[in-house]
DSSP file (Angstrom, degrees, kcal/mol; ACC not computed):
  #  RESIDUE AA STRUCTURE BP1 BP2  ACC     N-H-->O    O-->H-N    N-H-->O    O-->H-N    TCO  KAPPA ALPHA  PHI   PSI    X-CA   Y-CA   Z-CA
    1    1 A X              0   0    0      0, 0.0    44,-0.1     0, 0.0     3,-0.0   0.000 360.0 360.0 360.0 140.1   -7.2  -37.1    3.9
    2    2 A X        -     0   0    0      1,-0.1     4,-0.2     2,-0.0     3,-0.1   0.621 360.0-138.2 -86.5 -14.6   -7.8  -35.7    0.4
    3    3 A X    >   -     0   0    0      1,-0.2     3,-1.9     2,-0.2     4,-0.2   0.161  28.8 -67.8  79.2 168.0   -5.1  -33.0    0.9
    4    4 A X  G >  S+     0   0    0      1,-0.3     3,-2.3     2,-0.2     4,-0.4   0.783 123.9  72.7 -61.3 -28.8   -4.9  -29.4    0.0
    5    5 A X  G >  S+     0   0    0      1,-0.3     3,-1.0     2,-0.2    -1,-0.3   0.732  81.9  72.0 -61.9 -19.8   -4.8  -30.3   -3.7
    6    6 A X  G <  S+     0   0    0     -3,-1.9    -1,-0.3     1,-0.2    -2,-0.2   0.638  94.1  55.4 -69.7 -11.2   -8.6  -31.1   -3.3
    7    7 A X  G X  S+     0   0    0     -3,-2.3     3,-1.8    -4,-0.2     5,-0.4   0.636  82.0 112.8 -91.3 -16.5   -9.1  -27.4   -3.1
    8    8 A X  T <  S+     0   0    0     -3,-1.0     3,-0.1    -4,-0.4    -3,-0.0  -0.295  81.3  16.0 -63.9 137.6   -7.4  -26.6   -6.4
    9    9 A X  T 3  S+     0   0    0      1,-0.3    -1,-0.3     2,-0.0     2,-0.2   0.434 106.6 104.7  82.2  -0.4   -9.6  -25.3   -9.1
   10   10 A X  S X  S-     0   0    0     -3,-1.8     3,-1.4     1,-0.0    -1,-0.3  -0.538  89.2-102.8-104.4 173.8  -12.4  -24.5   -6.7
   11   11 A X  T 3  S+     0   0    0      1,-0.3    -3,-0.1    -2,-0.2    -4,-0.1   0.474 120.7  56.5 -74.6   1.1  -13.6  -21.2   -5.3
   12   12 A X  T 3  S+     0   0    0     -5,-0.4    -1,-0.3     2,-0.0     2,-0.2   0.119  73.1 137.3-116.6  19.8  -11.8  -22.1   -2.1
   13   13 A X    <   -     0   0    0     -3,-1.4     3,-0.1    -6,-0.1    -5,-0.1  -0.466  60.8-108.3 -67.2 135.1   -8.3  -22.6   -3.5
   14   14 A X        -     0   0    0    -10,-0.2    -1,-0.1    -2,-0.2     2,-0.1  -0.266  42.3 -91.4 -61.7 149.7   -5.6  -21.1   -1.4
   15   15 A X        -     0   0    0      7,-0.2     7,-2.2    -3,-0.1     2,-0.3  -0.377  52.1-175.6 -62.6 137.8   -3.9  -17.9   -2.7
   16   16 A X  E     -A   21   0A   0      5,-0.3     2,-0.4    -3,-0.1     5,-0.2  -0.954  21.6-164.3-135.5 154.6   -0.8  -18.7   -4.8
   17   17 A X  E >  S-A   20   0A   0      3,-2.5     3,-1.9    -2,-0.3    -2,-0.0  -0.969  85.4 -11.0-138.3 123.2    1.9  -16.8   -6.5
   18   18 A X  T 3  S-     0   0    0     -2,-0.4     3,-0.1     1,-0.3    -1,-0.0   0.856 130.8 -56.1  53.8  37.1    4.1  -18.6   -9.1
   19   19 A X  T 3  S+     0   0    0      1,-0.2     2,-0.3     0, 0.0    -1,-0.3   0.315 115.6 113.7  82.6  -8.5    2.6  -21.8   -7.8
   20   20 A X  E <  S-A   17   0A   0     -3,-1.9    -3,-2.5     1,-0.1    -1,-0.2  -0.737  74.9-104.4 -98.9 144.2    3.6  -21.3   -4.2
   21   21 A X  E     -A   16   0A   0     -2,-0.3     2,-0.5    -5,-0.2    -5,-0.3  -0.368  35.6-143.4 -61.3 142.7    1.2  -20.7   -1.3
   22   22 A X        -     0   0    0     -7,-2.2     2,-0.4    -2,-0.0    -7,-0.2  -0.954  19.2-179.4-117.5 126.6    1.0  -17.0   -0.3
   23   23 A X        -     0   0    0     -2,-0.5     3,-0.1     1,-0.1    -7,-0.0  -0.993  11.3-170.6-123.1 124.4    0.7  -16.0    3.4
   24   24 A X  S    S+     0   0    0     -2,-0.4     2,-0.3     1,-0.1    -1,-0.1   0.781  77.2  29.4 -82.2 -28.1    0.6  -12.2    4.2
   25   25 A X  S >> S-     0   0    0      1,-0.1     4,-1.1     0, 0.0     3,-1.0  -0.945  80.8-118.4-132.7 150.6    0.8  -12.7    7.9
   26   26 A X  H 3> S+     0   0    0     -2,-0.3     4,-2.0     1,-0.2     3,-0.2   0.851 112.1  61.0 -56.2 -36.1    2.4  -15.4   10.1
   27   27 A X  H 3> S+     0   0    0      1,-0.2     4,-2.6     2,-0.2    -1,-0.2   0.825  97.9  58.8 -63.7 -29.4   -1.0  -16.4   11.6
   28   28 A X  H <> S+     0   0    0     -3,-1.0     4,-2.3     2,-0.2    -1,-0.2   0.930 107.1  45.6 -65.3 -44.4   -2.2  -17.3    8.2
   29   29 A X  H  X S+     0   0    0     -4,-1.1     4,-2.8     2,-0.2    -2,-0.2   0.884 113.3  50.7 -64.7 -38.6    0.5  -19.9    7.7
   30   30 A X  H  X S+     0   0    0     -4,-2.0     4,-2.4     2,-0.2    -2,-0.2   0.916 111.0  47.4 -66.7 -42.1   -0.1  -21.2   11.2
   31   31 A X  H  X S+     0   0    0     -4,-2.6     4,-2.0     2,-0.2    -2,-0.2   0.912 113.7  48.8 -64.4 -41.4   -3.8  -21.6   10.7
   32   32 A X  H  X S+     0   0    0     -4,-2.3     4,-2.2    -5,-0.2    -2,-0.2   0.955 113.3  46.5 -60.2 -51.4   -3.1  -23.3    7.4
   33   33 A X  H  X S+     0   0    0     -4,-2.8     4,-2.8     1,-0.2    -2,-0.2   0.853 109.2  54.9 -62.0 -36.4   -0.6  -25.7    8.9
   34   34 A X  H  X S+     0   0    0     -4,-2.4     4,-2.6     2,-0.2    -1,-0.2   0.928 108.8  47.2 -63.8 -45.3   -2.9  -26.5   11.9
   35   35 A X  H  X S+     0   0    0     -4,-2.0     4,-2.0     2,-0.2    -2,-0.2   0.926 114.8  46.6 -62.2 -44.4   -5.7  -27.6    9.6
   36   36 A X  H  X S+     0   0    0     -4,-2.2     4,-2.8     2,-0.2    -2,-0.2   0.924 113.1  49.1 -64.5 -44.3   -3.4  -29.7    7.5
   37   37 A X  H  X S+     0   0    0     -4,-2.8     4,-2.0     1,-0.2     6,-0.3   0.910 110.5  50.2 -63.2 -42.4   -1.8  -31.3   10.6
   38   38 A X  H  <>S+     0   0    0     -4,-2.6     5,-2.0     1,-0.2     6,-1.7   0.893 113.9  45.9 -62.7 -38.6   -5.2  -32.1   12.1
   39   39 A X  H ><5S+     0   0    0     -4,-2.0     3,-1.2    -5,-0.2    -2,-0.2   0.907 110.3  52.8 -70.9 -41.3   -6.3  -33.7    8.9
   40   40 A X  H 3<5S+     0   0    0     -4,-2.8    -2,-0.2     1,-0.3    -1,-0.2   0.844 112.0  45.3 -63.8 -33.2   -3.0  -35.7    8.5
   41   41 A X  T 3<5S-     0   0    0     -4,-2.0    -1,-0.3    -5,-0.2    -2,-0.2   0.428 113.2-122.7 -88.3   1.5   -3.3  -37.1   12.0
   42   42 A X  T < 5S+     0   0    0     -3,-1.2    -3,-0.2     2,-0.3    -2,-0.1   0.678  79.6 122.8  64.7  20.5   -7.0  -37.8   11.3
   43   43 A X  S   <S+     0   0    0     -5,-2.0     2,-0.4    -6,-0.3    -4,-0.2   0.757  80.7  33.6 -74.7 -24.8   -8.1  -35.7   14.2
   44   44 A X  S    S-     0   0    0     -6,-1.7     2,-0.5    -9,-0.1    -2,-0.3  -0.997  88.1-121.8-132.7 133.5  -10.2  -33.7   11.7
   45   45 A X     >  -     0   0    0     -2,-0.4     4,-2.5     1,-0.2     5,-0.2  -0.636  15.5-149.5 -74.4 123.8  -11.9  -35.0    8.6
   46   46 A X  H  > S+     0   0    0     -2,-0.5     4,-3.1     1,-0.2     5,-0.2   0.897  98.6  52.4 -60.9 -40.1  -10.5  -33.0    5.6
   47   47 A X  H  > S+     0   0    0      2,-0.2     4,-2.3     1,-0.2    -1,-0.2   0.900 108.9  50.0 -63.2 -39.8  -13.8  -33.4    3.8
   48   48 A X  H  > S+     0   0    0      2,-0.2     4,-1.9     1,-0.2    -2,-0.2   0.934 114.0  44.8 -63.1 -46.5  -15.6  -32.0    6.8
   49   49 A X  H  X S+     0   0    0     -4,-2.5     4,-2.6     2,-0.2    -2,-0.2   0.930 111.6  53.1 -62.1 -45.8  -13.2  -29.0    7.0
   50   50 A X  H  X S+     0   0    0     -4,-3.1     4,-2.5     1,-0.2    -2,-0.2   0.894 108.3  50.1 -58.6 -42.8  -13.4  -28.5    3.2
   51   51 A X  H  X S+     0   0    0     -4,-2.3     4,-2.2     1,-0.2    -1,-0.2   0.911 111.2  48.8 -63.5 -41.9  -17.2  -28.3    3.3
   52   52 A X  H  X S+     0   0    0     -4,-1.9     4,-2.4     1,-0.2    -2,-0.2   0.886 111.0  51.3 -63.8 -38.1  -17.1  -25.8    6.1
   53   53 A X  H  X S+     0   0    0     -4,-2.6     4,-2.8     2,-0.2     5,-0.2   0.914 108.5  50.4 -65.4 -43.1  -14.6  -23.8    4.2
   54   54 A X  H  X S+     0   0    0     -4,-2.5     4,-2.2     1,-0.2    -2,-0.2   0.924 112.3  47.4 -59.9 -45.3  -16.8  -23.7    1.1
   55   55 A X  H  X S+     0   0    0     -4,-2.2     4,-2.3     2,-0.2    -2,-0.2   0.921 114.0  47.3 -62.2 -45.0  -19.8  -22.6    3.1
   56   56 A X  H  X S+     0   0    0     -4,-2.4     4,-2.6     2,-0.2    -2,-0.2   0.908 111.5  49.2 -66.4 -43.0  -17.7  -19.9    4.8
   57   57 A X  H  X S+     0   0    0     -4,-2.8     4,-2.7     2,-0.2    -1,-0.2   0.928 112.8  48.3 -62.7 -44.2  -16.1  -18.5    1.6
   58   58 A X  H  X S+     0   0    0     -4,-2.2     4,-2.4    -5,-0.2    -2,-0.2   0.918 112.9  47.9 -61.9 -43.5  -19.6  -18.4    0.0
   59   59 A X  H  X S+     0   0    0     -4,-2.3     4,-2.5     2,-0.2    -2,-0.2   0.911 112.9  48.3 -64.1 -42.2  -21.1  -16.6    3.0
   60   60 A X  H  X S+     0   0    0     -4,-2.6     4,-1.7     2,-0.2    -2,-0.2   0.910 111.5  49.6 -65.4 -42.4  -18.2  -14.1    3.1
   61   61 A X  H  X S+     0   0    0     -4,-2.7     4,-0.8    -5,-0.2    -1,-0.2   0.909 112.7  47.8 -63.0 -41.7  -18.4  -13.4   -0.6
   62   62 A X  H >< S+     0   0    0     -4,-2.4     3,-0.5     1,-0.2     4,-0.4   0.918 111.4  50.0 -64.1 -43.5  -22.2  -12.8   -0.3
   63   63 A X  H 3< S+     0   0    0     -4,-2.5    -1,-0.2     1,-0.2    -2,-0.2   0.795 120.1  35.3 -69.3 -27.1  -21.9  -10.5    2.7
   64   64 A X  H 3X S+     0   0    0     -4,-1.7     4,-1.3    -5,-0.2     5,-0.4   0.433  88.6 102.4-104.4  -0.3  -19.2   -8.4    1.0
   65   65 A X  T << S+     0   0    0     -4,-0.8     3,-0.2    -3,-0.5    -2,-0.1   0.890  91.2  29.9 -52.3 -51.0  -20.5   -8.5   -2.6
   66   66 A X  T  4 S+     0   0    0     -4,-0.4    -1,-0.2     1,-0.2    -2,-0.1   0.636 111.7  65.6 -88.0 -15.0  -22.1   -5.1   -2.7
   67   67 A X  T  4 S-     0   0    0     -3,-0.3    -1,-0.2    -4,-0.1    -2,-0.2   0.751  89.6-138.9 -80.8 -22.4  -19.8   -3.3   -0.3
   68   68 A X     <  +     0   0    0     -4,-1.3     2,-0.2     1,-0.3    -3,-0.1   0.479  52.8 146.2  75.9   0.3  -16.7   -3.6   -2.5
   69   69 A X        -     0   0    0     -5,-0.4    -1,-0.3     1,-0.1    -2,-0.1  -0.466  51.0-117.7 -71.3 138.8  -14.8   -4.4    0.7
   70   70 A X        -     0   0    0     -2,-0.2     2,-0.3    -3,-0.1    -1,-0.1  -0.424  27.0-149.8 -74.1 152.0  -11.9   -6.9    0.3
   71   71 A X        -     0   0    0     -2,-0.1     2,-0.6    -7,-0.0     3,-0.1  -0.910  10.9-124.0-124.0 155.0  -12.1  -10.1    2.1
   72   72 A X     >  -     0   0    0     -2,-0.3     4,-1.6     1,-0.2     3,-0.3  -0.853   6.6-153.3-100.9 123.7   -9.3  -12.3    3.5
   73   73 A X  H  > S+     0   0    0     -2,-0.6     4,-2.2     1,-0.2    -1,-0.2   0.918  98.5  51.0 -57.2 -44.5   -9.2  -15.9    2.3
   74   74 A X  H  > S+     0   0    0      1,-0.2     4,-2.4     2,-0.2    -1,-0.2   0.724 101.6  59.8 -75.3 -19.5   -7.4  -16.9    5.5
   75   75 A X  H  > S+     0   0    0     -3,-0.3     4,-2.2     2,-0.2    -1,-0.2   0.907 109.5  45.1 -66.1 -40.7  -10.0  -15.2    7.7
   76   76 A X  H  X S+     0   0    0     -4,-1.6     4,-2.5     2,-0.2    -2,-0.2   0.903 111.5  53.1 -65.1 -41.0  -12.5  -17.5    6.1
   77   77 A X  H  X S+     0   0    0     -4,-2.2     4,-2.6     1,-0.2    -2,-0.2   0.925 109.9  48.3 -58.0 -46.0  -10.1  -20.4    6.6
   78   78 A X  H  X S+     0   0    0     -4,-2.4     4,-2.8     2,-0.2    -2,-0.2   0.903 111.0  49.1 -65.0 -42.5   -9.8  -19.6   10.3
   79   79 A X  H  X S+     0   0    0     -4,-2.2     4,-2.5     2,-0.2    -1,-0.2   0.917 113.3  47.9 -62.7 -42.5  -13.6  -19.4   10.8
   80   80 A X  H  X S+     0   0    0     -4,-2.5     4,-2.1     2,-0.2    -2,-0.2   0.891 112.5  48.9 -65.5 -39.2  -14.0  -22.7    8.9
   81   81 A X  H  X S+     0   0    0     -4,-2.6     4,-2.5    -5,-0.2     5,-0.2   0.930 111.4  49.6 -65.5 -44.9  -11.3  -24.3   11.1
   82   82 A X  H  X S+     0   0    0     -4,-2.8     4,-2.0     1,-0.2     5,-0.2   0.939 113.3  45.1 -60.4 -47.6  -12.8  -23.0   14.3
   83   83 A X  H  X S+     0   0    0     -4,-2.5     4,-2.9     1,-0.2     5,-0.3   0.867 112.4  53.8 -65.8 -33.8  -16.3  -24.3   13.4
   84   84 A X  H  X S+     0   0    0     -4,-2.1     4,-2.0    -5,-0.2    -2,-0.2   0.918 110.6  43.8 -66.9 -43.6  -14.8  -27.6   12.3
   85   85 A X  H  <>S+     0   0    0     -4,-2.5     5,-2.7     2,-0.2     6,-1.8   0.831 118.0  45.8 -73.5 -29.4  -12.9  -28.3   15.5
   86   86 A X  H ><5S+     0   0    0     -4,-2.0     3,-1.6    -5,-0.2    -2,-0.2   0.954 116.7  42.9 -73.7 -51.1  -15.9  -27.2   17.6
   87   87 A X  H 3<5S+     0   0    0     -4,-2.9    -2,-0.2     1,-0.3    -3,-0.2   0.820 113.6  53.5 -63.9 -30.9  -18.5  -29.2   15.6
   88   88 A X  T 3<5S-     0   0    0     -4,-2.0    -1,-0.3    -5,-0.3    -2,-0.2   0.363 112.3-121.5 -85.6   5.9  -16.1  -32.2   15.5
   89   89 A X  T < 5S+     0   0    0     -3,-1.6    -3,-0.2     2,-0.2     3,-0.1   0.818  78.3 123.4  58.5  34.3  -15.8  -32.1   19.3
   90   90 A X  S   <S+     0   0    0     -5,-2.7     2,-0.3     1,-0.4    -4,-0.2   0.835  80.6  10.7 -87.1 -38.9  -12.0  -31.6   19.1
   91   91 A X  S    S-     0   0    0     -6,-1.8    -1,-0.4    -9,-0.1     2,-0.2  -0.994  79.3-119.4-139.7 142.2  -12.0  -28.4   21.1
   92   92 A X    >>  -     0   0    0     -2,-0.3     4,-1.5    -3,-0.1     3,-0.6  -0.593  22.1-126.8 -79.9 144.7  -14.7  -26.7   23.2
   93   93 A X  H 3> S+     0   0    0      1,-0.3     4,-2.5    -2,-0.2     5,-0.2   0.880 110.6  58.8 -57.4 -38.8  -15.8  -23.2   22.1
   94   94 A X  H 3> S+     0   0    0      1,-0.2     4,-2.5     2,-0.2    -1,-0.3   0.851 102.5  53.5 -61.8 -33.5  -15.1  -21.9   25.6
   95   95 A X  H <> S+     0   0    0     -3,-0.6     4,-2.2     2,-0.2    -1,-0.2   0.894 109.3  48.1 -66.9 -39.7  -11.5  -23.1   25.3
   96   96 A X  H  X S+     0   0    0     -4,-1.5     4,-2.4     2,-0.2    -2,-0.2   0.927 112.8  48.1 -65.5 -44.5  -11.1  -21.1   22.1
   97   97 A X  H  X S+     0   0    0     -4,-2.5     4,-2.4     1,-0.2    -2,-0.2   0.931 111.8  49.8 -62.0 -45.9  -12.7  -18.0   23.7
   98   98 A X  H  X S+     0   0    0     -4,-2.5     4,-2.2     1,-0.2    -1,-0.2   0.906 111.6  48.6 -59.7 -42.5  -10.5  -18.3   26.8
   99   99 A X  H  X S+     0   0    0     -4,-2.2     4,-2.6     2,-0.2    -1,-0.2   0.887 109.9  51.9 -66.6 -38.9   -7.3  -18.7   24.7
  100  100 A X  H  X S+     0   0    0     -4,-2.4     4,-2.5     2,-0.2    -2,-0.2   0.912 110.2  48.5 -62.8 -43.1   -8.3  -15.6   22.5
  101  101 A X  H  X S+     0   0    0     -4,-2.4     4,-1.3     2,-0.2    -2,-0.2   0.917 111.7  50.2 -63.1 -42.9   -8.8  -13.5   25.6
  102  102 A X  H  < S+     0   0    0     -4,-2.2     4,-0.4    -5,-0.2     3,-0.3   0.923 113.1  45.0 -62.0 -46.1   -5.4  -14.7   27.0
  103  103 A X  H >< S+     0   0    0     -4,-2.6     3,-1.3     1,-0.2    -1,-0.2   0.885 109.3  55.7 -66.5 -38.4   -3.6  -13.9   23.7
  104  104 A X  H 3< S+     0   0    0     -4,-2.5    -1,-0.2     1,-0.3    -2,-0.2   0.802 104.0  55.7 -64.2 -27.5   -5.3  -10.5   23.4
  105  105 A X  T 3< S+     0   0    0     -4,-1.3    -1,-0.3    -3,-0.3    -2,-0.2   0.571  85.7 105.0 -81.9  -9.2   -4.1   -9.6   26.9
  106  106 A X  S <  S-     0   0    0     -3,-1.3     3,-0.1    -4,-0.4     4,-0.1  -0.408  82.7 -97.9 -72.5 148.9   -0.4  -10.2   26.0
  107  107 A X    >   -     0   0    0      1,-0.1     3,-1.9    -2,-0.1    -1,-0.1  -0.281  51.0 -85.0 -63.3 151.3    1.9   -7.2   25.4
  108  108 A X  T 3  S+     0   0    0      1,-0.3    -1,-0.1     2,-0.1    -3,-0.0  -0.276 117.1  30.8 -55.7 137.9    2.5   -6.1   21.8
  109  109 A X  T 3  S+     0   0    0     -3,-0.1    -1,-0.3     1,-0.0     3,-0.1   0.352  98.6  87.4  93.0  -6.9    5.2   -8.1   20.2
  110  110 A X    <   +     0   0    0     -3,-1.9    -2,-0.1     1,-0.1    -3,-0.1  -0.330  50.1 117.1-116.3  48.9    4.6  -11.2   22.2
  111  111 A X              0   0    0      1,-0.2    -1,-0.1    -5,-0.0    -3,-0.1   0.195 360.0 360.0-104.6  17.0    2.0  -12.7   19.9
  112  112 A X              0   0    0     -3,-0.1    -1,-0.2   -86,-0.0    -2,-0.1   0.446 360.0 360.0-105.8 360.0    3.8  -15.9   18.8
């Protein structure tokens, strides 16, 4: 794994404040940790994920360029992670869809 430091100085560097990673929502930290854990266990190639992240960030920036709408770095991270695990045959897309439907059906406050 090349590590998260391989993203530093690029257009896909994670948001930081005073040198520390910044997560606005708990799901952002979980998505971040999941990608790092998959790469550390070599279930996912960090370079493969990084390339997907670069493509997703560029696409998101292009799509929102003229709208002035803000974009979420970690939404791009999540899309890149999802495409990486599907393309890498780690998880089937149908499993992700089924899990999303299941979580969406849970009562408010039971989202962890």
